C-alpha positions as CSV (number, residue, x, y, z in Angstrom):
1,X,-0.1,0.0,0.1
2,X,3.0,2.3,0.9
3,X,4.6,1.5,-2.4
4,X,1.3,2.3,-4.4
5,X,1.1,5.7,-2.5
6,X,4.7,6.5,-3.2
7,X,4.2,5.8,-7.0
8,X,1.0,7.8,-7.1
9,X,2.6,10.8,-5.3
10,X,5.6,10.8,-7.7
11,X,3.6,10.6,-10.7
12,X,1.5,13.7,-9.4
13,X,4.8,15.3,-8.7
14,X,6.2,15.0,-12.3
15,X,2.7,16.0,-13.8
16,X,2.7,19.2,-11.8
17,X,6.5,19.9,-12.5
18,X,5.8,19.2,-16.4
19,X,2.7,21.5,-16.2
20,X,4.7,24.3,-14.5
21,X,7.6,23.9,-16.7
22,X,5.3,24.2,-19.9
23,X,3.9,27.5,-18.6
24,X,7.2,28.9,-17.8
25,X,8.4,28.0,-21.3
26,X,5.1,29.7,-22.7
27,X,6.0,33.0,-20.8
28,X,9.8,32.7,-22.0
29,X,8.6,32.7,-25.5
30,X,6.9,35.9,-25.3
31,X,8.8,38.4,-27.6
32,X,10.1,41.3,-25.3
33,X,11.4,44.4,-27.0
34,X,13.6,47.2,-25.5
35,X,11.7,50.5,-26.2
36,X,14.3,52.8,-24.3
37,X,17.5,52.6,-22.5
38,X,19.2,55.1,-20.4
39,X,22.2,55.6,-18.1
40,X,21.2,58.0,-15.3
41,X,21.5,58.2,-11.5
42,X,17.9,57.8,-10.0
43,X,19.0,56.6,-6.6
44,X,21.1,59.6,-5.4
45,X,24.4,57.8,-4.8
46,X,26.1,59.6,-7.7
47,X,26.6,56.5,-9.8
48,X,24.9,55.8,-13.1
49,X,21.9,53.3,-13.1
50,X,20.6,51.3,-16.3
51,X,16.9,52.2,-16.7
52,X,15.1,50.3,-19.4
53,X,11.5,50.5,-20.8
54,X,10.5,47.0,-22.2
55,X,7.3,45.6,-23.7
56,X,5.6,42.7,-25.2
57,X,4.0,43.4,-28.5
58,X,0.3,42.0,-28.9
59,X,1.5,40.2,-32.0
60,X,4.2,39.9,-34.5
61,X,4.8,43.2,-36.0
62,X,2.2,44.9,-33.8
63,X,3.0,48.4,-32.4
64,X,0.6,47.9,-29.4
65,X,2.4,46.7,-26.5
66,X,0.2,44.5,-24.3
67,X,2.5,44.4,-21.4
68,X,5.0,47.3,-20.6
69,X,7.5,47.3,-17.7
70,X,10.2,49.5,-16.2
71,X,13.4,47.7,-15.3
72,X,16.2,49.5,-13.4
73,X,19.6,47.6,-12.8
74,X,20.9,49.9,-10.0
75,X,24.6,50.5,-9.1
76,X,24.1,48.2,-5.7
77,X,23.7,45.3,-8.0
78,X,20.0,45.0,-7.6
79,X,17.3,44.9,-10.1
80,X,14.0,46.7,-9.9
81,X,10.9,46.0,-12.0
82,X,7.7,48.0,-12.1
83,X,4.7,46.9,-14.1
84,X,2.8,49.6,-16.3
85,X,-0.2,49.4,-18.4
86,X,0.0,48.6,-22.0
87,X,-0.2,51.1,-24.8
88,X,2.0,52.5,-27.7
89,X,5.4,54.1,-27.7
90,X,6.2,54.6,-24.1
91,X,8.7,57.4,-23.1
92,X,10.7,58.2,-20.0
93,X,12.1,61.8,-18.7
94,X,14.2,62.2,-15.7
95,X,13.5,65.4,-13.6
96,X,13.7,65.9,-9.9
97,X,9.9,66.6,-9.4
98,X,9.5,65.9,-5.6
99,X,12.5,68.3,-4.8
100,X,14.7,65.8,-3.0
101,X,17.7,66.3,-5.2
102,X,17.4,63.1,-6.9
103,X,15.9,62.6,-10.3
104,X,12.6,60.9,-10.7
105,X,11.4,58.6,-13.5
106,X,8.4,60.3,-15.5
107,X,6.8,57.7,-17.9
108,X,4.0,58.4,-20.4
109,X,2.2,55.7,-22.2
110,X,-0.1,56.8,-25.1
111,X,-3.3,54.4,-25.3
112,X,-3.9,55.0,-29.2
113,X,-7.5,55.7,-28.6
114,X,-9.5,58.3,-30.5
115,X,-9.4,60.8,-27.2
116,X,-5.5,61.1,-27.5
117,X,-5.1,60.1,-23.9
118,X,-2.0,58.5,-22.1
119,X,-1.3,56.5,-19.0
120,X,1.3,58.7,-16.9
121,X,3.6,57.2,-14.0
122,X,6.0,59.0,-11.7
123,X,8.5,56.8,-9.4
124,X,11.5,57.8,-7.2
125,X,14.2,55.1,-6.7
126,X,15.9,57.3,-3.9
127,X,18.3,55.3,-1.7
128,X,17.4,52.3,-3.7
129,X,13.8,52.3,-2.5
130,X,10.8,52.2,-5.1
131,X,8.1,54.7,-4.2
132,X,5.2,55.6,-6.6
133,X,4.9,59.5,-6.4
134,X,1.8,59.4,-8.4
135,X,0.7,62.1,-10.6
136,X,-2.1,64.8,-10.1
137,X,-5.5,63.9,-10.7
138,X,-7.3,65.6,-13.7
139,X,-9.1,68.8,-13.1
140,X,-12.9,68.5,-12.5
141,X,-15.5,70.7,-14.2
142,X,-19.2,71.4,-14.3
143,X,-20.4,72.2,-17.9
144,X,-23.7,72.5,-19.8
145,X,-24.8,73.2,-23.3
146,X,-27.0,76.2,-23.3
147,X,-29.8,77.7,-25.5
148,X,-28.6,79.8,-28.5
149,X,-25.8,77.4,-29.3
150,X,-23.9,78.2,-26.3
151,X,-22.0,76.4,-23.7
152,X,-20.8,77.0,-20.0
153,X,-18.0,75.5,-18.1
154,X,-16.9,76.0,-14.4
155,X,-13.6,74.6,-13.1
156,X,-14.4,72.9,-9.8
157,X,-10.9,73.5,-8.0
158,X,-10.8,77.3,-8.8
159,X,-14.3,78.4,-9.5
160,X,-13.2,80.0,-12.9
161,X,-16.1,80.1,-15.3
162,X,-16.1,80.3,-19.2
163,X,-18.8,80.8,-21.8
164,X,-18.3,79.4,-25.3
165,X,-20.0,80.8,-28.4
166,X,-20.7,77.7,-30.7
167,X,-23.0,79.3,-33.3
168,X,-20.6,78.3,-36.1
169,X,-21.7,74.7,-35.3
170,X,-25.4,75.4,-35.7
171,X,-25.9,73.0,-38.7
172,X,-24.0,70.0,-37.1
173,X,-25.8,70.5,-33.8
174,X,-29.2,70.7,-35.5
175,X,-28.5,67.5,-37.7
176,X,-27.6,65.5,-34.5
177,X,-30.7,66.8,-32.8
178,X,-28.9,68.6,-30.0
179,X,-30.7,71.7,-30.7
180,X,-33.9,72.6,-32.6
181,X,-34.5,76.3,-33.5
182,X,-31.7,77.4,-31.1
183,X,-33.2,75.5,-28.1
184,X,-31.4,72.7,-26.5
185,X,-33.4,69.6,-26.6
186,X,-32.4,68.1,-23.4
187,X,-29.7,68.9,-20.6
188,X,-26.3,68.0,-22.0
189,X,-23.0,68.1,-20.5
190,X,-19.7,69.0,-22.4
191,X,-17.2,65.9,-22.4
192,X,-14.1,66.8,-20.3
193,X,-11.3,64.3,-20.8
194,X,-8.6,63.2,-18.4
195,X,-5.1,64.5,-19.3
196,X,-4.2,64.1,-22.9
197,X,-0.7,65.4,-22.3
198,X,1.2,65.7,-18.9
199,X,4.9,66.7,-19.0
200,X,7.6,68.2,-16.7
201,X,8.1,71.8,-16.9
202,X,10.8,74.1,-15.2
203,X,9.2,76.6,-12.8
204,X,10.7,79.6,-11.2
205,X,14.0,79.0,-9.9
206,X,15.3,75.3,-10.5
207,X,12.2,73.7,-9.5
208,X,10.4,71.4,-11.9
209,X,6.7,70.7,-12.0
210,X,4.0,69.2,-14.2
211,X,1.8,71.0,-16.9
212,X,-1.3,69.1,-18.1
213,X,-4.0,69.6,-20.8
214,X,-7.2,68.0,-20.9
215,X,-9.4,68.4,-24.1
216,X,-13.1,69.7,-23.7
217,X,-15.5,68.1,-26.4
218,X,-19.0,68.8,-27.3
219,X,-21.2,66.5,-29.1
220,X,-18.4,63.9,-30.0
221,X,-14.9,63.3,-29.9
222,X,-13.9,65.5,-32.8
223,X,-16.0,68.4,-31.5
224,X,-13.2,70.1,-29.9
225,X,-14.2,73.1,-28.0
226,X,-11.4,74.0,-25.6
227,X,-8.4,72.7,-23.7
228,X,-8.3,72.8,-20.0
229,X,-4.6,73.8,-19.0
230,X,-3.1,73.3,-15.7
231,X,0.2,73.5,-13.8
232,X,1.3,71.7,-10.7
233,X,4.0,71.5,-8.3
234,X,4.8,68.5,-5.8
235,X,4.9,69.9,-2.3
236,X,4.9,68.2,1.1
237,X,3.9,64.7,-0.6
238,X,1.1,65.8,-2.7
239,X,0.5,67.9,-5.7
240,X,-0.5,71.5,-5.5
241,X,-2.4,73.4,-8.3
242,X,-0.5,76.5,-9.5
243,X,-2.8,77.6,-12.4
244,X,-5.9,76.4,-14.3
245,X,-7.4,78.0,-17.4
246,X,-9.6,77.0,-20.2
247,X,-8.2,78.0,-23.5
248,X,-11.0,78.4,-26.3
249,X,-10.1,77.0,-29.5
250,X,-12.3,79.2,-31.3
251,X,-14.3,78.7,-34.5
252,X,-13.9,75.5,-36.5
């Protein structure tokens, strides 16, 4: 009986090992590409670290990367890996955004969607400790189409308000049924998108911050009304809004 149990256990062990080996082999066969490679001190010890952005294409010849990760071979001999969301053509910038005298790693990953959106990340590896500094939340806004082919928008964080004259889009809006004889058919908000762009900028002195832009659309994605612009400074462990404005793009 003991012999039979031993044989059963042994068979089960080798079957499990085979399954695990097969799964590992499947993962290892995924084609990984290096999108960017940089030598920069991101730990603050004065020595260059190797920073890679790598990805796994969705398929042979595909530009979309279904898996993206940041890989850092630090000067202490350790390797750090940070998983990111999939997308197209990721890129990195190295700026001291949290003002601790060590360069941080800012990553943008375009999603490729019609809204022109991207994923954004900010990490520090100071003293060989990985920390996610996060990025600012997009601005919030209250908005509404109004009678007479007009629209209104108010930035929640600042209280700034803007009025848009959209009379040049009358034919389009009438065709869509948004308006009838200049009257709004039903309450309809504008579409305030998340950050389309977010990038490091130099502020006064030697400090760096982030500048963001959010698209404000009307009846559909191509119906762009304005851009919501903002600038941010990292202070005491959080992002502080410095400026915000809605830049009207004018008539189409």
